[in-house]
C-alpha positions in Angstrom: -10.1 -16.9 14.0 -12.9 -14.2 13.3 -15.1 -14.3 10.3 -13.4 -11.2 8.8 -10.1 -12.5 9.2 -11.0 -15.8 7.3 -12.6 -13.7 4.8 -9.7 -11.5 4.3 -7.5 -14.7 4.1 -9.6 -16.3 1.5 -9.8 -13.1 -0.7 -6.1 -12.6 -0.5 -5.7 -16.5 -1.3 -7.8 -16.1 -4.6 -6.0 -12.7 -5.6 -2.7 -14.7 -5.4 -4.1 -17.7 -7.2 -5.2 -15.9 -10.1 -2.4 -13.5 -10.5 -4.5 -10.4 -9.6 -2.6 -9.5 -6.4 0.7 -8.8 -8.7 -1.4 -6.8 -11.3 -2.9 -4.7 -8.3 0.4 -4.1 -6.8 1.6 -2.8 -10.2 -1.3 -0.5 -10.8 -0.9 0.8 -7.2 2.9 1.4 -7.7 2.1 3.2 -11.0 -0.5 5.2 -9.5 1.6 6.3 -6.5 4.2 7.3 -8.6 1.9 9.4 -10.9 0.3 11.2 -8.3 3.8 12.2 -6.7 3.2 10.1 -3.5 6.7 8.3 -4.0 8.4 11.8 -4.1 6.4 13.0 -0.9 7.6 9.8 0.8 11.3 10.3 -0.3 11.1 13.9 1.2 9.6 12.3 4.6 12.5 10.1 4.6 15.1 12.6 4.1 13.5 14.9 6.8 13.5 12.2 9.3 17.2 11.4 8.5 18.0 15.1 8.5 16.4 15.5 12.0 18.0 12.3 13.6 21.2 12.4 11.8 22.3 9.8 9.3 24.3 7.9 12.0 21.5 7.7 14.6 18.7 6.5 12.3 17.8 2.8 11.6 15.8 1.4 8.8 13.1 0.4 11.7 13.1 4.2 12.7 12.6 5.2 9.4 9.7 2.8 8.7 8.1 3.6 12.0 8.3 7.3 11.3 7.3 7.4 7.8 4.6 4.7 7.6 1.8 6.5 9.3 2.1 9.7 7.1 2.7 7.6 4.1 -0.6 5.8 4.4 -2.4 9.2 5.3 -0.8 10.7 2.0 -2.2 8.1 -0.3 -4.7 9.8 -2.5 -8.6 8.8 -2.0 -8.9 8.4 -5.5 -6.2 5.8 -5.6 -7.8 4.0 -2.7 -11.1 4.1 -4.4 -9.9 2.9 -7.7 -7.9 -0.2 -6.0 -11.0 -1.1 -3.9 -13.2 -1.0 -7.3 -11.0 -3.3 -9.1 -11.0 -5.9 -6.0 -14.6 -5.7 -5.9 -14.9 -6.3 -9.8 -12.5 -9.1 -9.5 -14.4 -10.7 -6.7 -17.7 -10.3 -8.6 -16.4 -11.9 -11.5 -14.7 -14.7 -9.7 -17.2 -15.4 -6.9 -18.1 -19.0 -6.4 
């Protein structure tokens, strides 16, 4: 296992243990709704369903078609805020 993978796993474990991961998820959810991302994603899903037809689309097709666009639509300001929160948490709880 590479150093980066180990580090990510350790950070994720610490976030989970301290309950910070859930708080970050709630913050992310609220920010994405607030900026209209959720509505944009709904529209993308409807578009994919309309193109393929409701009978011909699976959940897997929908996820595969929408995920890359959905990630690209997350505003930089939301990404930066989340990253700042994670860095602040790690600085506060580093051992």
